[in-house]
Chimera marker file (.cmm) of the C-alpha trace (Angstrom):
<marker_set name="trace">
<marker id="1" x="-115.701" y="52.884" z="27.575" r="1" g="1" b="0" radius="0.5"/>
<marker id="2" x="-115.440" y="50.288" z="30.442" r="1" g="1" b="0" radius="0.5"/>
<marker id="3" x="-115.598" y="46.493" z="29.170" r="1" g="1" b="0" radius="0.5"/>
<marker id="4" x="-117.798" y="44.178" z="31.285" r="1" g="1" b="0" radius="0.5"/>
<marker id="5" x="-116.225" y="41.233" z="32.561" r="1" g="1" b="0" radius="0.5"/>
<marker id="6" x="-118.240" y="37.802" z="31.547" r="1" g="1" b="0" radius="0.5"/>
<marker id="7" x="-120.430" y="36.680" z="34.523" r="1" g="1" b="0" radius="0.5"/>
<marker id="8" x="-118.531" y="33.596" z="36.105" r="1" g="1" b="0" radius="0.5"/>
<marker id="9" x="-121.623" y="31.097" z="36.445" r="1" g="1" b="0" radius="0.5"/>
<marker id="10" x="-121.511" y="28.345" z="38.959" r="1" g="1" b="0" radius="0.5"/>
<marker id="11" x="-121.562" y="24.965" z="36.874" r="1" g="1" b="0" radius="0.5"/>
<marker id="12" x="-124.884" y="24.072" z="38.752" r="1" g="1" b="0" radius="0.5"/>
<marker id="13" x="-126.744" y="27.330" z="37.181" r="1" g="1" b="0" radius="0.5"/>
<marker id="14" x="-125.063" y="26.981" z="33.842" r="1" g="1" b="0" radius="0.5"/>
<marker id="15" x="-127.651" y="24.837" z="32.250" r="1" g="1" b="0" radius="0.5"/>
<marker id="16" x="-130.279" y="27.218" z="33.025" r="1" g="1" b="0" radius="0.5"/>
<marker id="17" x="-128.089" y="29.959" z="31.411" r="1" g="1" b="0" radius="0.5"/>
<marker id="18" x="-127.891" y="27.748" z="28.348" r="1" g="1" b="0" radius="0.5"/>
<marker id="19" x="-131.598" y="27.611" z="28.256" r="1" g="1" b="0" radius="0.5"/>
<marker id="20" x="-131.523" y="31.312" z="28.518" r="1" g="1" b="0" radius="0.5"/>
<marker id="21" x="-129.343" y="31.581" z="25.460" r="1" g="1" b="0" radius="0.5"/>
<marker id="22" x="-132.184" y="29.445" z="23.462" r="1" g="1" b="0" radius="0.5"/>
<marker id="23" x="-134.836" y="32.006" z="24.805" r="1" g="1" b="0" radius="0.5"/>
<marker id="24" x="-132.678" y="34.936" z="23.376" r="1" g="1" b="0" radius="0.5"/>
<marker id="25" x="-132.553" y="33.003" z="20.144" r="1" g="1" b="0" radius="0.5"/>
<marker id="26" x="-136.239" y="32.411" z="20.219" r="1" g="1" b="0" radius="0.5"/>
<marker id="27" x="-136.597" y="36.074" z="20.476" r="1" g="1" b="0" radius="0.5"/>
<marker id="28" x="-134.014" y="36.688" z="17.652" r="1" g="1" b="0" radius="0.5"/>
<marker id="29" x="-135.994" y="34.169" z="15.356" r="1" g="1" b="0" radius="0.5"/>
<marker id="30" x="-139.162" y="36.088" z="15.937" r="1" g="1" b="0" radius="0.5"/>
<marker id="31" x="-137.253" y="39.350" z="15.092" r="1" g="1" b="0" radius="0.5"/>
<marker id="32" x="-135.956" y="37.675" z="11.903" r="1" g="1" b="0" radius="0.5"/>
<marker id="33" x="-139.368" y="36.443" z="11.114" r="1" g="1" b="0" radius="0.5"/>
<marker id="34" x="-141.134" y="39.934" z="11.284" r="1" g="1" b="0" radius="0.5"/>
<marker id="35" x="-138.292" y="41.481" z="9.505" r="1" g="1" b="0" radius="0.5"/>
<marker id="36" x="-138.726" y="38.949" z="6.466" r="1" g="1" b="0" radius="0.5"/>
<marker id="37" x="-142.728" y="39.295" z="6.602" r="1" g="1" b="0" radius="0.5"/>
<marker id="38" x="-143.174" y="35.855" z="7.902" r="1" g="1" b="0" radius="0.5"/>
<marker id="39" x="-146.715" y="34.594" z="7.865" r="1" g="1" b="0" radius="0.5"/>
<marker id="40" x="-147.901" y="34.869" z="11.734" r="1" g="1" b="0" radius="0.5"/>
<marker id="41" x="-149.347" y="31.577" z="11.890" r="1" g="1" b="0" radius="0.5"/>
<marker id="42" x="-145.974" y="30.007" z="11.159" r="1" g="1" b="0" radius="0.5"/>
<marker id="43" x="-144.245" y="32.229" z="13.948" r="1" g="1" b="0" radius="0.5"/>
<marker id="44" x="-147.348" y="31.326" z="16.270" r="1" g="1" b="0" radius="0.5"/>
<marker id="45" x="-146.768" y="27.741" z="15.445" r="1" g="1" b="0" radius="0.5"/>
<marker id="46" x="-143.208" y="28.043" z="16.421" r="1" g="1" b="0" radius="0.5"/>
<marker id="47" x="-143.871" y="29.804" z="19.625" r="1" g="1" b="0" radius="0.5"/>
<marker id="48" x="-146.523" y="27.294" z="20.630" r="1" g="1" b="0" radius="0.5"/>
<marker id="49" x="-143.788" y="24.489" z="20.112" r="1" g="1" b="0" radius="0.5"/>
<marker id="50" x="-140.876" y="26.655" z="22.105" r="1" g="1" b="0" radius="0.5"/>
<marker id="51" x="-143.395" y="27.128" z="24.791" r="1" g="1" b="0" radius="0.5"/>
<marker id="52" x="-144.189" y="23.306" z="25.192" r="1" g="1" b="0" radius="0.5"/>
<marker id="53" x="-140.309" y="22.181" z="24.833" r="1" g="1" b="0" radius="0.5"/>
<marker id="54" x="-138.380" y="24.970" z="26.492" r="1" g="1" b="0" radius="0.5"/>
<marker id="55" x="-140.125" y="27.480" z="28.411" r="1" g="1" b="0" radius="0.5"/>
<marker id="56" x="-142.626" y="25.432" z="30.449" r="1" g="1" b="0" radius="0.5"/>
<marker id="57" x="-140.006" y="22.936" z="31.640" r="1" g="1" b="0" radius="0.5"/>
<marker id="58" x="-137.590" y="25.818" z="32.278" r="1" g="1" b="0" radius="0.5"/>
<marker id="59" x="-140.005" y="27.976" z="34.346" r="1" g="1" b="0" radius="0.5"/>
<marker id="60" x="-141.057" y="24.717" z="36.326" r="1" g="1" b="0" radius="0.5"/>
<marker id="61" x="-137.243" y="24.066" z="37.123" r="1" g="1" b="0" radius="0.5"/>
<marker id="62" x="-136.398" y="27.442" z="38.089" r="1" g="1" b="0" radius="0.5"/>
<marker id="63" x="-139.654" y="27.742" z="40.426" r="1" g="1" b="0" radius="0.5"/>
<marker id="64" x="-139.217" y="24.302" z="41.929" r="1" g="1" b="0" radius="0.5"/>
<marker id="65" x="-135.477" y="24.167" z="42.314" r="1" g="1" b="0" radius="0.5"/>
<marker id="66" x="-133.656" y="27.908" z="42.138" r="1" g="1" b="0" radius="0.5"/>
<marker id="67" x="-136.569" y="30.282" z="43.562" r="1" g="1" b="0" radius="0.5"/>
<marker id="68" x="-136.705" y="28.785" z="46.844" r="1" g="1" b="0" radius="0.5"/>
<marker id="69" x="-133.102" y="29.477" z="47.526" r="1" g="1" b="0" radius="0.5"/>
<marker id="70" x="-134.083" y="33.138" z="48.045" r="1" g="1" b="0" radius="0.5"/>
<marker id="71" x="-137.607" y="32.413" z="49.418" r="1" g="1" b="0" radius="0.5"/>
<marker id="72" x="-141.184" y="33.271" z="48.174" r="1" g="1" b="0" radius="0.5"/>
<marker id="73" x="-141.154" y="36.818" z="49.908" r="1" g="1" b="0" radius="0.5"/>
<marker id="74" x="-137.936" y="37.844" z="47.996" r="1" g="1" b="0" radius="0.5"/>
<marker id="75" x="-138.463" y="40.948" z="45.917" r="1" g="1" b="0" radius="0.5"/>
<marker id="76" x="-136.272" y="39.539" z="42.877" r="1" g="1" b="0" radius="0.5"/>
<marker id="77" x="-138.270" y="36.239" z="43.215" r="1" g="1" b="0" radius="0.5"/>
<marker id="78" x="-141.700" y="38.185" z="43.165" r="1" g="1" b="0" radius="0.5"/>
<marker id="79" x="-140.681" y="40.008" z="40.203" r="1" g="1" b="0" radius="0.5"/>
<marker id="80" x="-139.317" y="36.765" z="38.398" r="1" g="1" b="0" radius="0.5"/>
<marker id="81" x="-142.810" y="34.945" z="39.209" r="1" g="1" b="0" radius="0.5"/>
<marker id="82" x="-144.700" y="38.106" z="37.910" r="1" g="1" b="0" radius="0.5"/>
<marker id="83" x="-142.830" y="38.082" z="34.679" r="1" g="1" b="0" radius="0.5"/>
<marker id="84" x="-143.307" y="34.522" z="34.336" r="1" g="1" b="0" radius="0.5"/>
<marker id="85" x="-147.067" y="34.713" z="34.518" r="1" g="1" b="0" radius="0.5"/>
<marker id="86" x="-146.927" y="37.380" z="31.916" r="1" g="1" b="0" radius="0.5"/>
<marker id="87" x="-144.657" y="35.420" z="29.621" r="1" g="1" b="0" radius="0.5"/>
<marker id="88" x="-146.994" y="32.414" z="29.888" r="1" g="1" b="0" radius="0.5"/>
<marker id="89" x="-150.163" y="34.753" z="29.019" r="1" g="1" b="0" radius="0.5"/>
<marker id="90" x="-148.245" y="36.137" z="25.938" r="1" g="1" b="0" radius="0.5"/>
<marker id="91" x="-147.444" y="32.563" z="24.900" r="1" g="1" b="0" radius="0.5"/>
<marker id="92" x="-150.995" y="31.610" z="25.365" r="1" g="1" b="0" radius="0.5"/>
<marker id="93" x="-152.863" y="34.795" z="23.767" r="1" g="1" b="0" radius="0.5"/>
<marker id="94" x="-154.214" y="33.809" z="20.418" r="1" g="1" b="0" radius="0.5"/>
<marker id="95" x="-156.836" y="36.964" z="20.310" r="1" g="1" b="0" radius="0.5"/>
<marker id="96" x="-154.103" y="38.997" z="18.882" r="1" g="1" b="0" radius="0.5"/>
<marker id="97" x="-151.216" y="36.614" z="17.869" r="1" g="1" b="0" radius="0.5"/>
<marker id="98" x="-148.914" y="39.481" z="16.100" r="1" g="1" b="0" radius="0.5"/>
<marker id="99" x="-149.113" y="41.591" z="18.968" r="1" g="1" b="0" radius="0.5"/>
<marker id="100" x="-148.508" y="39.122" z="21.379" r="1" g="1" b="0" radius="0.5"/>
<marker id="101" x="-145.572" y="37.925" z="19.560" r="1" g="1" b="0" radius="0.5"/>
<marker id="102" x="-143.912" y="41.263" z="19.584" r="1" g="1" b="0" radius="0.5"/>
<marker id="103" x="-144.651" y="41.715" z="23.235" r="1" g="1" b="0" radius="0.5"/>
<marker id="104" x="-143.320" y="37.965" z="23.767" r="1" g="1" b="0" radius="0.5"/>
<marker id="105" x="-139.994" y="38.832" z="21.875" r="1" g="1" b="0" radius="0.5"/>
<marker id="106" x="-139.332" y="41.987" z="23.879" r="1" g="1" b="0" radius="0.5"/>
<marker id="107" x="-140.535" y="40.716" z="27.215" r="1" g="1" b="0" radius="0.5"/>
<marker id="108" x="-138.842" y="37.250" z="27.198" r="1" g="1" b="0" radius="0.5"/>
<marker id="109" x="-135.525" y="38.875" z="26.068" r="1" g="1" b="0" radius="0.5"/>
<marker id="110" x="-135.802" y="41.396" z="28.976" r="1" g="1" b="0" radius="0.5"/>
<marker id="111" x="-136.640" y="38.832" z="31.526" r="1" g="1" b="0" radius="0.5"/>
<marker id="112" x="-133.666" y="36.449" z="30.660" r="1" g="1" b="0" radius="0.5"/>
<marker id="113" x="-131.575" y="39.654" z="30.960" r="1" g="1" b="0" radius="0.5"/>
<marker id="114" x="-132.700" y="40.338" z="34.488" r="1" g="1" b="0" radius="0.5"/>
<marker id="115" x="-132.471" y="36.929" z="35.388" r="1" g="1" b="0" radius="0.5"/>
<marker id="116" x="-128.849" y="36.416" z="34.122" r="1" g="1" b="0" radius="0.5"/>
<marker id="117" x="-127.587" y="39.815" z="35.373" r="1" g="1" b="0" radius="0.5"/>
<marker id="118" x="-129.438" y="40.086" z="38.780" r="1" g="1" b="0" radius="0.5"/>
<marker id="119" x="-131.246" y="37.173" z="39.697" r="1" g="1" b="0" radius="0.5"/>
<marker id="120" x="-128.833" y="34.105" z="39.243" r="1" g="1" b="0" radius="0.5"/>
<marker id="121" x="-126.029" y="36.508" z="40.749" r="1" g="1" b="0" radius="0.5"/>
<marker id="122" x="-127.911" y="36.821" z="43.711" r="1" g="1" b="0" radius="0.5"/>
<marker id="123" x="-128.783" y="33.061" z="43.942" r="1" g="1" b="0" radius="0.5"/>
<marker id="124" x="-125.226" y="31.917" z="43.455" r="1" g="1" b="0" radius="0.5"/>
<marker id="125" x="-124.109" y="34.409" z="46.299" r="1" g="1" b="0" radius="0.5"/>
<marker id="126" x="-126.615" y="32.869" z="48.678" r="1" g="1" b="0" radius="0.5"/>
<marker id="127" x="-126.918" y="29.130" z="47.713" r="1" g="1" b="0" radius="0.5"/>
<marker id="128" x="-125.330" y="26.680" z="49.902" r="1" g="1" b="0" radius="0.5"/>
<marker id="129" x="-123.038" y="23.979" z="48.093" r="1" g="1" b="0" radius="0.5"/>
<marker id="130" x="-125.812" y="21.475" z="49.044" r="1" g="1" b="0" radius="0.5"/>
<marker id="131" x="-128.459" y="23.457" z="47.318" r="1" g="1" b="0" radius="0.5"/>
<marker id="132" x="-126.050" y="23.925" z="44.252" r="1" g="1" b="0" radius="0.5"/>
<marker id="133" x="-125.569" y="20.160" z="44.149" r="1" g="1" b="0" radius="0.5"/>
<marker id="134" x="-129.310" y="19.371" z="44.134" r="1" g="1" b="0" radius="0.5"/>
<marker id="135" x="-129.604" y="21.797" z="41.233" r="1" g="1" b="0" radius="0.5"/>
<marker id="136" x="-126.698" y="19.923" z="39.232" r="1" g="1" b="0" radius="0.5"/>
<marker id="137" x="-128.454" y="16.692" z="39.832" r="1" g="1" b="0" radius="0.5"/>
<marker id="138" x="-131.741" y="17.764" z="38.334" r="1" g="1" b="0" radius="0.5"/>
<marker id="139" x="-129.884" y="18.470" z="34.911" r="1" g="1" b="0" radius="0.5"/>
<marker id="140" x="-128.387" y="15.147" z="34.665" r="1" g="1" b="0" radius="0.5"/>
<marker id="141" x="-130.075" y="13.120" z="31.872" r="1" g="1" b="0" radius="0.5"/>
<marker id="142" x="-132.511" y="15.857" z="30.928" r="1" g="1" b="0" radius="0.5"/>
<marker id="143" x="-132.807" y="15.434" z="27.001" r="1" g="1" b="0" radius="0.5"/>
<marker id="144" x="-132.446" y="17.987" z="24.429" r="1" g="1" b="0" radius="0.5"/>
<marker id="145" x="-135.244" y="19.363" z="22.855" r="1" g="1" b="0" radius="0.5"/>
<marker id="146" x="-135.956" y="18.169" z="18.970" r="1" g="1" b="0" radius="0.5"/>
<marker id="147" x="-135.154" y="20.632" z="16.484" r="1" g="1" b="0" radius="0.5"/>
<marker id="148" x="-138.097" y="22.853" z="15.169" r="1" g="1" b="0" radius="0.5"/>
<marker id="149" x="-139.256" y="21.585" z="11.545" r="1" g="1" b="0" radius="0.5"/>
<marker id="150" x="-139.825" y="25.050" z="10.001" r="1" g="1" b="0" radius="0.5"/>
<marker id="151" x="-136.853" y="27.421" z="10.216" r="1" g="1" b="0" radius="0.5"/>
<marker id="152" x="-138.821" y="30.311" z="8.988" r="1" g="1" b="0" radius="0.5"/>
<marker id="153" x="-135.939" y="32.803" z="10.287" r="1" g="1" b="0" radius="0.5"/>
<marker id="154" x="-133.126" y="31.417" z="7.540" r="1" g="1" b="0" radius="0.5"/>
<link id1="1" id2="2" r="1" g="1" b="0" radius="0.2"/>
<link id1="2" id2="3" r="1" g="1" b="0" radius="0.2"/>
<link id1="3" id2="4" r="1" g="1" b="0" radius="0.2"/>
<link id1="4" id2="5" r="1" g="1" b="0" radius="0.2"/>
<link id1="5" id2="6" r="1" g="1" b="0" radius="0.2"/>
<link id1="6" id2="7" r="1" g="1" b="0" radius="0.2"/>
<link id1="7" id2="8" r="1" g="1" b="0" radius="0.2"/>
<link id1="8" id2="9" r="1" g="1" b="0" radius="0.2"/>
<link id1="9" id2="10" r="1" g="1" b="0" radius="0.2"/>
<link id1="10" id2="11" r="1" g="1" b="0" radius="0.2"/>
<link id1="11" id2="12" r="1" g="1" b="0" radius="0.2"/>
<link id1="12" id2="13" r="1" g="1" b="0" radius="0.2"/>
<link id1="13" id2="14" r="1" g="1" b="0" radius="0.2"/>
<link id1="14" id2="15" r="1" g="1" b="0" radius="0.2"/>
<link id1="15" id2="16" r="1" g="1" b="0" radius="0.2"/>
<link id1="16" id2="17" r="1" g="1" b="0" radius="0.2"/>
<link id1="17" id2="18" r="1" g="1" b="0" radius="0.2"/>
<link id1="18" id2="19" r="1" g="1" b="0" radius="0.2"/>
<link id1="19" id2="20" r="1" g="1" b="0" radius="0.2"/>
<link id1="20" id2="21" r="1" g="1" b="0" radius="0.2"/>
<link id1="21" id2="22" r="1" g="1" b="0" radius="0.2"/>
<link id1="22" id2="23" r="1" g="1" b="0" radius="0.2"/>
<link id1="23" id2="24" r="1" g="1" b="0" radius="0.2"/>
<link id1="24" id2="25" r="1" g="1" b="0" radius="0.2"/>
<link id1="25" id2="26" r="1" g="1" b="0" radius="0.2"/>
<link id1="26" id2="27" r="1" g="1" b="0" radius="0.2"/>
<link id1="27" id2="28" r="1" g="1" b="0" radius="0.2"/>
<link id1="28" id2="29" r="1" g="1" b="0" radius="0.2"/>
<link id1="29" id2="30" r="1" g="1" b="0" radius="0.2"/>
<link id1="30" id2="31" r="1" g="1" b="0" radius="0.2"/>
<link id1="31" id2="32" r="1" g="1" b="0" radius="0.2"/>
<link id1="32" id2="33" r="1" g="1" b="0" radius="0.2"/>
<link id1="33" id2="34" r="1" g="1" b="0" radius="0.2"/>
<link id1="34" id2="35" r="1" g="1" b="0" radius="0.2"/>
<link id1="35" id2="36" r="1" g="1" b="0" radius="0.2"/>
<link id1="36" id2="37" r="1" g="1" b="0" radius="0.2"/>
<link id1="37" id2="38" r="1" g="1" b="0" radius="0.2"/>
<link id1="38" id2="39" r="1" g="1" b="0" radius="0.2"/>
<link id1="39" id2="40" r="1" g="1" b="0" radius="0.2"/>
<link id1="40" id2="41" r="1" g="1" b="0" radius="0.2"/>
<link id1="41" id2="42" r="1" g="1" b="0" radius="0.2"/>
<link id1="42" id2="43" r="1" g="1" b="0" radius="0.2"/>
<link id1="43" id2="44" r="1" g="1" b="0" radius="0.2"/>
<link id1="44" id2="45" r="1" g="1" b="0" radius="0.2"/>
<link id1="45" id2="46" r="1" g="1" b="0" radius="0.2"/>
<link id1="46" id2="47" r="1" g="1" b="0" radius="0.2"/>
<link id1="47" id2="48" r="1" g="1" b="0" radius="0.2"/>
<link id1="48" id2="49" r="1" g="1" b="0" radius="0.2"/>
<link id1="49" id2="50" r="1" g="1" b="0" radius="0.2"/>
<link id1="50" id2="51" r="1" g="1" b="0" radius="0.2"/>
<link id1="51" id2="52" r="1" g="1" b="0" radius="0.2"/>
<link id1="52" id2="53" r="1" g="1" b="0" radius="0.2"/>
<link id1="53" id2="54" r="1" g="1" b="0" radius="0.2"/>
<link id1="54" id2="55" r="1" g="1" b="0" radius="0.2"/>
<link id1="55" id2="56" r="1" g="1" b="0" radius="0.2"/>
<link id1="56" id2="57" r="1" g="1" b="0" radius="0.2"/>
<link id1="57" id2="58" r="1" g="1" b="0" radius="0.2"/>
<link id1="58" id2="59" r="1" g="1" b="0" radius="0.2"/>
<link id1="59" id2="60" r="1" g="1" b="0" radius="0.2"/>
<link id1="60" id2="61" r="1" g="1" b="0" radius="0.2"/>
<link id1="61" id2="62" r="1" g="1" b="0" radius="0.2"/>
<link id1="62" id2="63" r="1" g="1" b="0" radius="0.2"/>
<link id1="63" id2="64" r="1" g="1" b="0" radius="0.2"/>
<link id1="64" id2="65" r="1" g="1" b="0" radius="0.2"/>
<link id1="65" id2="66" r="1" g="1" b="0" radius="0.2"/>
<link id1="66" id2="67" r="1" g="1" b="0" radius="0.2"/>
<link id1="67" id2="68" r="1" g="1" b="0" radius="0.2"/>
<link id1="68" id2="69" r="1" g="1" b="0" radius="0.2"/>
<link id1="69" id2="70" r="1" g="1" b="0" radius="0.2"/>
<link id1="70" id2="71" r="1" g="1" b="0" radius="0.2"/>
<link id1="71" id2="72" r="1" g="1" b="0" radius="0.2"/>
<link id1="72" id2="73" r="1" g="1" b="0" radius="0.2"/>
<link id1="73" id2="74" r="1" g="1" b="0" radius="0.2"/>
<link id1="74" id2="75" r="1" g="1" b="0" radius="0.2"/>
<link id1="75" id2="76" r="1" g="1" b="0" radius="0.2"/>
<link id1="76" id2="77" r="1" g="1" b="0" radius="0.2"/>
<link id1="77" id2="78" r="1" g="1" b="0" radius="0.2"/>
<link id1="78" id2="79" r="1" g="1" b="0" radius="0.2"/>
<link id1="79" id2="80" r="1" g="1" b="0" radius="0.2"/>
<link id1="80" id2="81" r="1" g="1" b="0" radius="0.2"/>
<link id1="81" id2="82" r="1" g="1" b="0" radius="0.2"/>
<link id1="82" id2="83" r="1" g="1" b="0" radius="0.2"/>
<link id1="83" id2="84" r="1" g="1" b="0" radius="0.2"/>
<link id1="84" id2="85" r="1" g="1" b="0" radius="0.2"/>
<link id1="85" id2="86" r="1" g="1" b="0" radius="0.2"/>
<link id1="86" id2="87" r="1" g="1" b="0" radius="0.2"/>
<link id1="87" id2="88" r="1" g="1" b="0" radius="0.2"/>
<link id1="88" id2="89" r="1" g="1" b="0" radius="0.2"/>
<link id1="89" id2="90" r="1" g="1" b="0" radius="0.2"/>
<link id1="90" id2="91" r="1" g="1" b="0" radius="0.2"/>
<link id1="91" id2="92" r="1" g="1" b="0" radius="0.2"/>
<link id1="92" id2="93" r="1" g="1" b="0" radius="0.2"/>
<link id1="93" id2="94" r="1" g="1" b="0" radius="0.2"/>
<link id1="94" id2="95" r="1" g="1" b="0" radius="0.2"/>
<link id1="95" id2="96" r="1" g="1" b="0" radius="0.2"/>
<link id1="96" id2="97" r="1" g="1" b="0" radius="0.2"/>
<link id1="97" id2="98" r="1" g="1" b="0" radius="0.2"/>
<link id1="98" id2="99" r="1" g="1" b="0" radius="0.2"/>
<link id1="99" id2="100" r="1" g="1" b="0" radius="0.2"/>
<link id1="100" id2="101" r="1" g="1" b="0" radius="0.2"/>
<link id1="101" id2="102" r="1" g="1" b="0" radius="0.2"/>
<link id1="102" id2="103" r="1" g="1" b="0" radius="0.2"/>
<link id1="103" id2="104" r="1" g="1" b="0" radius="0.2"/>
<link id1="104" id2="105" r="1" g="1" b="0" radius="0.2"/>
<link id1="105" id2="106" r="1" g="1" b="0" radius="0.2"/>
<link id1="106" id2="107" r="1" g="1" b="0" radius="0.2"/>
<link id1="107" id2="108" r="1" g="1" b="0" radius="0.2"/>
<link id1="108" id2="109" r="1" g="1" b="0" radius="0.2"/>
<link id1="109" id2="110" r="1" g="1" b="0" radius="0.2"/>
<link id1="110" id2="111" r="1" g="1" b="0" radius="0.2"/>
<link id1="111" id2="112" r="1" g="1" b="0" radius="0.2"/>
<link id1="112" id2="113" r="1" g="1" b="0" radius="0.2"/>
<link id1="113" id2="114" r="1" g="1" b="0" radius="0.2"/>
<link id1="114" id2="115" r="1" g="1" b="0" radius="0.2"/>
<link id1="115" id2="116" r="1" g="1" b="0" radius="0.2"/>
<link id1="116" id2="117" r="1" g="1" b="0" radius="0.2"/>
<link id1="117" id2="118" r="1" g="1" b="0" radius="0.2"/>
<link id1="118" id2="119" r="1" g="1" b="0" radius="0.2"/>
<link id1="119" id2="120" r="1" g="1" b="0" radius="0.2"/>
<link id1="120" id2="121" r="1" g="1" b="0" radius="0.2"/>
<link id1="121" id2="122" r="1" g="1" b="0" radius="0.2"/>
<link id1="122" id2="123" r="1" g="1" b="0" radius="0.2"/>
<link id1="123" id2="124" r="1" g="1" b="0" radius="0.2"/>
<link id1="124" id2="125" r="1" g="1" b="0" radius="0.2"/>
<link id1="125" id2="126" r="1" g="1" b="0" radius="0.2"/>
<link id1="126" id2="127" r="1" g="1" b="0" radius="0.2"/>
<link id1="127" id2="128" r="1" g="1" b="0" radius="0.2"/>
<link id1="128" id2="129" r="1" g="1" b="0" radius="0.2"/>
<link id1="129" id2="130" r="1" g="1" b="0" radius="0.2"/>
<link id1="130" id2="131" r="1" g="1" b="0" radius="0.2"/>
<link id1="131" id2="132" r="1" g="1" b="0" radius="0.2"/>
<link id1="132" id2="133" r="1" g="1" b="0" radius="0.2"/>
<link id1="133" id2="134" r="1" g="1" b="0" radius="0.2"/>
<link id1="134" id2="135" r="1" g="1" b="0" radius="0.2"/>
<link id1="135" id2="136" r="1" g="1" b="0" radius="0.2"/>
<link id1="136" id2="137" r="1" g="1" b="0" radius="0.2"/>
<link id1="137" id2="138" r="1" g="1" b="0" radius="0.2"/>
<link id1="138" id2="139" r="1" g="1" b="0" radius="0.2"/>
<link id1="139" id2="140" r="1" g="1" b="0" radius="0.2"/>
<link id1="140" id2="141" r="1" g="1" b="0" radius="0.2"/>
<link id1="141" id2="142" r="1" g="1" b="0" radius="0.2"/>
<link id1="142" id2="143" r="1" g="1" b="0" radius="0.2"/>
<link id1="143" id2="144" r="1" g="1" b="0" radius="0.2"/>
<link id1="144" id2="145" r="1" g="1" b="0" radius="0.2"/>
<link id1="145" id2="146" r="1" g="1" b="0" radius="0.2"/>
<link id1="146" id2="147" r="1" g="1" b="0" radius="0.2"/>
<link id1="147" id2="148" r="1" g="1" b="0" radius="0.2"/>
<link id1="148" id2="149" r="1" g="1" b="0" radius="0.2"/>
<link id1="149" id2="150" r="1" g="1" b="0" radius="0.2"/>
<link id1="150" id2="151" r="1" g="1" b="0" radius="0.2"/>
<link id1="151" id2="152" r="1" g="1" b="0" radius="0.2"/>
<link id1="152" id2="153" r="1" g="1" b="0" radius="0.2"/>
<link id1="153" id2="154" r="1" g="1" b="0" radius="0.2"/>
</marker_set>
């Protein structure tokens, strides 16, 4: 079996990749919660918190600073924006929270892997040094989100 080499991520994009790591952890925490039969309301509260502190600012930064590098008509950007809209709807859906959380866990995981393996590689390949420097600037001074108060996944 061929061993995959780790992706060498430009330092300007590394904060986005770290945020992606937290997104993957979010999905893992939901899976743990489901496997432990944690009350859906507790996981739903966590999802609301995660959306507000992690997803909303992350999507905003990607859409404002990264996606314009490839342009609005790029098929990868169109896919990413479509997935962002879908993920936002899943976070907002309170009609069937258990179903939404299950879908969210899967779709967020899949979306992050697409961005890391495909989209970010393309952005990294075409971005100018000036664009990468601008991206680096926006992450200076960003504060870490507070820790969530109910670690139901433990």
